N, C-alpha and C positions, 0 to 999 in steps of 0.2 A: 545257147540254146537249152543246155541242161537247166539252168537256172531259170528258165522262164516258165517251167512248170510250178516252180515255188512262189513266182511273184504274186499272185493272188489266191494263194492257198487258204489264207485267212478267211477271204470272201466266200470262198467255197464252204469253208466249215460252217461259216454263219448262215449261209443260205441252206446248208444240210440240217442245220439246227432248227431252222424256221420250218422246214418241211416236215420233220420229225415231230415238233411241237404241235402241228396240226393234226397229226395222227395219234397224239396223246401219249407219246413214248418218252416218259420223263428221264431215264437213265441215259439213253443214248443222246438225248438233247443236251444233258449236262456235259456229257463227254465232248461233243461237237463244240460247245460254247468254250469249254477249256481248250481244245485244239486251237480254236481261233486266237484265244489269248496267248497261248504258248508260241504259236507261229509268229506272232508280232514280237513276242519277247526275244525269241531266238534271233531275229532280224534287228532287234535293238530299235523298234519304231513304235509309234503309238498312233493311232487313228481313231476314227468314229468306230470302225469296225471292233476294236478293243473295247471302247467305252459301252458300246452296245452289248457285247457279249458279257462283259463283267455285270453290267446291270441285269441282264436276263438270267444270268446264272444266279445271282444274289437273290433275285425275285422266286426264281424256281427252287432254291433251297429253302428259302422261307416257308414257301408254299408246302413244300414237302414236309417241313416241321410243323405245319400249323401255326406258323409264327404270324402275327397281324402284320399285312403288307402296307 
């Protein structure tokens, strides 16, 4: 039961990032994407959540640096 809170934590982080992104909050969005990636790293799993979070984080950082996307 204790671990059930952590089963879909990466999905919660990804959803939180999407909500924050709609509000235009760049730094908290990056943090949530990193949280999603790290949650799966700790569990030693890789899923579409990881891929999406990494892709969005890369896009966000390039955008912040005015790097062509």
